[in-house]
C-alpha positions in Angstrom: 37.9 25.3 75.7 38.7 24.7 72.0 36.5 27.6 71.0 38.2 29.9 73.4 41.6 28.9 72.3 41.0 28.7 68.5 43.5 31.5 67.8 46.2 30.1 70.1 48.9 27.7 69.1 47.7 24.0 69.2 49.4 22.0 71.9 51.5 19.0 71.1 50.4 17.3 74.3 47.3 17.6 76.6 47.3 15.8 79.9 44.2 15.1 82.0 44.8 14.1 85.6 41.7 12.0 86.2 40.4 12.5 89.7 36.8 11.5 90.4 34.7 14.4 91.7 34.2 12.8 95.2 38.0 12.5 95.6 38.6 16.0 94.3 36.0 17.4 96.8 37.7 15.5 99.6 41.0 17.1 98.7 39.5 20.5 98.5 38.0 20.2 102.0 41.2 18.7 103.4 43.3 21.6 102.3 41.5 23.7 105.0 41.0 26.8 102.9 37.7 28.5 101.9 35.9 26.7 99.1 35.8 28.7 95.8 32.4 29.1 94.1 33.3 26.6 91.4 34.5 24.0 93.9 31.1 22.4 94.5 30.5 18.7 93.7 27.9 19.3 91.0 30.3 21.5 89.1 33.1 19.1 89.6 30.9 16.3 88.2 29.9 18.3 85.2 33.5 19.4 84.4 34.9 15.9 85.0 32.4 14.3 82.7 33.2 16.8 79.9 37.0 16.2 80.2 36.5 12.4 80.2 34.4 12.8 77.1 36.9 15.1 75.4 39.8 12.8 76.2 37.9 9.6 75.1 37.5 11.1 71.6 40.1 13.8 71.4 39.4 16.5 68.9 42.3 17.4 66.5 43.1 20.6 68.3 44.0 18.8 71.5 47.3 17.2 70.3 48.3 14.0 71.9 45.8 13.3 74.6 47.0 11.4 77.7 44.8 10.4 80.7 46.6 9.8 84.0 45.1 8.3 87.1 45.3 11.2 89.6 44.3 9.0 92.6 47.7 7.5 92.9 50.6 8.7 94.9 52.0 12.1 93.9 55.4 10.6 92.8 53.7 8.0 90.5 51.5 10.7 88.9 54.5 13.0 88.4 56.5 10.1 86.9 53.6 9.4 84.4 53.4 13.1 83.5 57.1 13.3 82.9 57.0 10.1 80.8 54.3 11.5 78.6 56.2 14.7 78.1 59.4 12.9 77.2 57.6 10.5 74.9 55.9 13.4 73.1 59.0 15.5 72.9 61.0 12.6 71.4 58.3 12.2 68.7 58.6 15.8 67.6 
């Protein structure tokens, strides 16, 4: 991702909504729409692991890195996202 975006402006804030692959797969199935080619559990596991690694040791080009538990209720997740945005904007 960083290589693809090396010419783009660096973000001030990057947010990772952490949802385990099993839960993500359950949500994908529950929506009742056709499954996309990248929406398979093996791919979800690989991508999830890479994002967790990136956010555990954020590279300089990621800006402030925040991990939010995406398993909680929608309103709680949204409140945490908003709090992260507000906190970062106040620091600018």
